[in-house]
C-alpha positions in Angstrom: -9.8 17.7 -24.2 -9.8 14.5 -26.4 -9.5 15.2 -30.1 -10.4 12.4 -32.4 -9.8 12.6 -36.2 -11.8 10.4 -38.5 -10.9 9.1 -42.0 -12.9 11.2 -44.5 -13.8 8.1 -46.5 -14.9 5.5 -44.0 -15.2 7.4 -40.7 -12.6 5.1 -39.1 -10.6 6.8 -36.3 -7.2 7.8 -37.8 -5.8 9.8 -34.9 -6.4 10.6 -31.3 -4.9 13.4 -29.1 -5.4 13.3 -25.3 -3.7 14.4 -22.1 -0.5 12.6 -21.5 -1.3 9.4 -19.5 0.1 8.0 -16.3 0.7 4.5 -15.1 -0.8 3.8 -11.7 0.9 0.4 -11.2 4.4 -0.3 -12.5 7.3 -2.5 -11.8 10.7 -1.2 -13.0 12.9 -3.5 -10.9 16.4 -2.3 -10.1 20.0 -2.3 -11.4 20.5 -3.1 -15.1 16.9 -4.2 -15.6 15.7 -0.8 -14.3 17.8 0.9 -17.0 16.3 -1.3 -19.7 12.7 -1.2 -18.6 12.1 2.4 -17.4 12.6 4.1 -20.8 9.5 2.4 -22.3 7.3 4.0 -19.6 9.2 7.3 -19.5 8.6 7.7 -23.3 4.8 7.7 -23.0 3.8 8.5 -19.4 4.1 11.6 -17.2 4.2 9.7 -13.9 4.0 6.2 -12.5 3.2 4.5 -9.2 6.3 2.5 -8.6 5.8 -0.9 -6.9 8.0 -1.6 -3.8 8.5 -5.3 -4.0 12.2 -5.4 -4.8 14.3 -8.3 -3.6 14.9 -6.1 -0.5 11.5 -4.5 -0.3 11.0 -0.7 0.0 9.6 -0.7 3.6 10.7 2.8 4.8 10.8 6.3 3.5 14.6 6.2 3.6 14.4 3.2 1.3 11.9 5.0 -1.0 14.2 8.0 -1.2 17.1 5.9 -2.2 15.1 3.9 -4.8 13.7 7.1 -6.2 17.3 8.4 -6.7 18.2 5.3 -8.6 15.2 5.7 -10.8 15.9 9.3 -11.5 19.5 8.4 -12.4 18.2 6.0 -15.0 16.1 8.6 -16.7 17.2 10.4 -19.9 18.7 13.8 -19.5 16.0 16.4 -19.3 13.2 14.0 -18.7 10.2 15.3 -16.8 8.9 11.8 -15.8 8.0 11.6 -12.1 8.3 8.4 -10.1 5.6 8.2 -7.4 6.9 6.0 -4.6 5.1 3.5 -2.4 6.0 1.6 0.7 5.8 -2.1 1.2 3.5 -2.9 4.1 4.7 -5.5 6.6 3.6 -6.9 9.9 6.2 -4.5 11.5 5.4 -1.3 9.7 5.0 1.5 12.3 2.3 4.2 12.3 5.2 6.7 12.7 6.6 5.6 9.3 3.3 6.4 7.7 3.4 9.9 9.2 6.9 10.3 7.9 5.8 9.0 4.5 3.1 11.8 4.3 5.6 14.4 5.3 8.1 13.2 2.7 6.0 14.4 -0.2 7.3 11.5 -2.4 5.3 8.5 -1.0 1.8 8.3 -2.6 0.6 4.9 -1.4 1.3 1.9 0.8 1.1 -1.6 -0.9 -0.5 -4.5 0.8 0.8 -7.9 -0.4 -0.7 -10.8 1.5 2.4 -12.8 2.3 3.1 -15.3 -0.5 0.6 -13.9 -3.0 3.0 -12.9 -5.8 6.6 -12.0 -6.7 8.7 -11.0 -3.7 5.8 -11.0 -1.4 7.2 -13.2 1.3 7.7 -10.2 3.6 4.0 -9.2 3.2 1.3 -9.0 5.7 0.5 -12.3 7.5 -2.5 -11.1 9.5 -4.5 -7.8 9.0 -4.9 -7.4 12.8 -1.2 -6.6 12.9 -1.6 -3.5 10.7 -4.8 -2.0 12.1 -3.0 0.9 13.7 -1.2 1.6 10.4 -4.6 1.7 8.6 -5.9 4.2 11.1 -3.0 6.6 10.4 -3.3 6.1 6.7 -7.0 6.9 6.9 -6.1 10.1 8.9 -3.2 11.1 6.6 -5.0 10.4 3.4 -2.5 7.9 2.0 -4.1 5.3 -0.3 -3.9 1.6 0.5 -3.0 -0.3 -2.7 -4.1 -3.9 -2.4 -3.0 -7.1 -4.2 -6.4 -8.5 -3.7 -6.0 -12.3 -3.4 -6.3 -14.7 -0.6 -3.3 -17.0 -0.1 -5.2 -20.0 1.4 -3.8 -23.1 -0.3 -7.2 -24.7 -0.3 -8.7 -21.9 -2.5 -8.4 -22.4 -6.3 -6.1 -19.9 -7.9 -8.9 -18.7 -10.2 -11.1 -17.9 -7.1 -8.6 -16.0 -5.0 -9.6 -12.5 -6.0 -13.3 -13.2 -5.6 -12.7 -14.7 -2.1 -10.6 -11.7 -1.1 -13.4 -9.3 -1.6 -14.9 -10.3 1.8 -11.6 -9.2 3.4 -11.7 -6.0 1.5 -15.2 -5.4 2.7 -14.1 -5.8 6.3 -11.2 -3.3 5.8 -13.7 -0.8 4.3 -16.1 -1.3 7.2 -13.4 -0.8 9.8 -11.8 2.2 8.1 -14.5 3.9 6.1 -12.4 6.9 5.2 -9.5 4.9 3.9 -8.8 5.3 0.2 -8.3 1.9 -1.4 -7.2 0.7 -4.8 -8.0 -2.8 -5.8 -4.9 -3.4 -8.0 -5.0 -5.2 -11.3 -8.7 -6.3 -10.9 -9.3 -9.5 -13.0 -12.9 -10.6 -12.3 -16.4 -9.5 -12.9 -16.9 -9.9 -9.2 -14.1 -7.4 -8.5 -15.4 -5.0 -11.1 -18.9 -5.1 -9.6 -17.6 -4.7 -6.1 -15.7 -1.5 -7.0 -18.6 -0.1 -8.9 -20.9 -0.6 -5.9 -18.5 0.7 -3.3 -18.1 4.3 -2.2 -16.1 7.1 -3.9 -12.9 6.3 -2.0 -12.6 2.8 -3.7 -11.0 2.5 -7.1 -9.3 -0.1 -9.3 -6.5 -0.4 -11.8 -6.9 -2.5 -14.9 -4.0 -3.9 -16.9 -3.5 -4.1 -20.6 -2.8 -7.8 -20.6 -5.9 -8.7 -18.6 -7.9 -6.8 -21.3 -6.3 -8.9 -24.0 -6.0 -12.4 -22.7 -8.1 -15.0 -20.8 -6.8 -18.2 -19.3 -7.0 -20.1 -22.6 -4.2 -17.8 -23.8 -2.0 -19.3 -21.1 -2.9 -22.9 -21.3 -4.4 -23.9 -24.7 -2.0 -25.4 -27.2 0.8 -25.5 -24.8 1.8 -23.4 -21.8 2.6 -19.7 -22.7 4.9 -18.6 -20.0 5.0 -14.9 -21.1 1.2 -14.7 -20.7 1.5 -16.0 -17.1 0.8 -13.4 -14.5 -0.6 -12.9 -11.0 -3.5 -12.5 -10.5 -3.8 -15.1 -13.3 -6.0 -14.3 -16.3 -9.5 -15.7 -15.8 -12.4 -16.8 -18.0 -13.6 -14.9 -21.0 -16.6 -13.5 -19.2 -14.3 -11.8 -16.8 -12.2 -10.3 -19.6 -15.3 -8.9 -21.1 -16.4 -7.4 -17.8 -13.0 -5.7 -17.5 -13.4 -4.2 -21.0 -16.8 -2.9 -20.1 -15.5 -1.3 -17.0 -12.3 0.2 -18.5 -14.2 1.7 -21.5 -17.2 2.9 -19.6 -15.9 6.3 -18.5 -16.5 5.4 -14.9 -14.1 7.4 -12.7 -13.3 4.5 -10.5 -11.2 2.6 -13.1 -7.8 3.8 -14.1 -4.8 2.6 -16.2 -2.3 0.5 -14.3 -0.2 -1.8 -16.5 1.4 -3.9 -13.8 4.2 -4.3 -16.3 6.5 -6.7 -14.7 9.8 -7.7 -16.5 11.6 -11.0 -15.7 14.6 -12.5 -17.3 13.7 -14.9 -20.0 15.3 -17.8 -18.2 13.0 -17.2 -15.2 9.9 -17.1 -17.4 10.7 -20.1 -19.5 11.5 -22.4 -16.6 10.1 -25.4 -14.7 8.7 -22.9 -12.2 8.3 -19.7 -14.1 7.9 -16.3 -12.7 4.6 -14.4 -12.9 4.4 -11.1 -14.8 3.9 -9.7 -18.3 6.3 -7.1 -19.6 3.8 -4.8 -21.3 5.5 -1.4 -21.0 6.9 -1.4 -24.6 3.3 -1.5 -26.0 0.9 -0.8 -23.2 -0.7 2.4 -24.5 -1.1 0.9 -27.9 -2.7 -2.2 -26.5 -5.2 -0.2 -24.4 -6.0 2.0 -27.4 -6.8 -1.1 -29.5 -9.3 -2.3 -26.8 -11.0 1.1 -26.7 -11.1 1.3 -30.5 -12.7 -2.2 -30.8 -15.2 -1.3 -28.2 -16.1 2.0 -30.0 -15.3 3.9 -26.8 -12.2 6.0 -27.7 -13.9 9.1 -26.3 -13.5 7.6 -22.8 -9.8 6.7 -23.2 -8.5 10.0 -21.8 -10.5 9.6 -18.6 -9.2 6.0 -18.1 -5.6 6.8 -19.0 -5.1 10.4 -18.0 -7.6 11.9 -15.5 -9.2 9.3 -13.3 -5.9 8.4 -11.7 -4.7 11.8 -10.7 -8.3 12.7 -9.6 -8.3 9.7 -7.2 -4.8 10.4 -5.9 -5.4 14.2 -5.5 -2.8 15.2 -8.1 -3.0 17.6 -11.0 -3.5 16.4 -14.6 -0.5 16.4 -16.8 -0.3 19.6 -18.9 1.1 18.2 -22.1 -0.8 16.3 -24.9 0.1 13.2 -26.8 -1.1 12.0 -30.2 -1.4 8.5 -31.5 -2.1 7.4 -35.1 -4.1 4.4 -36.2 -1.7 2.9 -38.8 -2.7 1.0 -41.9 0.2 -1.5 -41.6 0.7 -3.0 -38.1 4.2 -2.7 -36.6 6.0 -5.2 -34.4 8.1 -5.0 -31.2 11.5 -6.5 -31.1 11.4 -10.1 -29.9 13.6 -9.5 -26.9 14.9 -6.5 -24.9 18.5 -6.8 -23.6 19.2 -5.6 -20.1 22.7 -7.0 -19.5 25.4 -8.8 -21.4 23.6 -12.1 -21.1 20.2 -11.0 -19.9 17.0 -10.4 -21.9 13.3 -9.9 -21.5 10.5 -10.9 -23.8 7.8 -8.2 -24.3 4.1 -9.2 -24.1 2.6 -10.6 -27.3 5.6 -9.8 -29.6 4.0 -12.0 -32.2 1.1 -9.7 -32.7 1.1 -6.5 -34.7 0.3 -3.1 -33.1 -2.2 -0.9 -34.7 -1.5 2.4 -33.0 1.7 4.4 -33.0 2.9 7.4 -31.0 3.2 10.5 -33.2 4.3 13.1 -30.7 4.9 13.3 -27.0 
């Protein structure tokens, strides 16, 4: 269904029309920040998988229902955007809660955070043996397991934590062969190769920021706190592997921004928070990567069809059109979410080459 319009003079792509995309990994937070961050995704996406790692994590269906109501209340009047809820897996999650989640019709995944791996993950799983029964029920009910795939062993270098986790993921797959699993925000060639070689019930999300930056963009010339994320950006060879995977047309890879807003004072701090606020420009950033790779014909699969196919959901029915502009445009330097609160979008200093024409 993709329609690409070329410039008559130089054959450069001027416009692309494709099925409205979805975001299969999104943080919108809560309260005032929710109201500030959500409109950026609602503007361009039909649905989004909502991460459950609030300060008080979303561990039950009742919590998910309440959180979904707060998200819906933050949407513009008449919006058709659909939040797809998830549960936060803990050592104490019961198999019965998983059955309830399936019956609810609003919970579309269960998120595994190894305890201490990332923001608000202290309540995460400390030992996989404690959640084996939960995995059995998830496998039976067809609920995907969404994994933050990093080990938390303090002796493992932070740049190796995803690669070292793949053995754990392999063990989960062996024990529960029918379980659908998403390796969230994959960041390494090792992870990409692992997903490619696994069976059809294994997929991965790829973020916009991991396609654009490597670890030099965090550390060279001074620390760049707004490029700091977890999993941390890796070497250039890994970024290139992510680009090849995302632009390949392979159904296993899907758009998941992992857009994660934090107040500026918590990013620009002695111990800054991990997360890149990419929602204001995510689709434009992805399109730039596909354009530069000469693979725009595969963008619709990555952004709009691979995700719903994996989750067993219908494709969005509306189309969107983006134009490749001659003069790059720039995001505002900050986004205000409260009287004294603000968020810095990802890479505000760089111009954007694509612009939404219609939605």
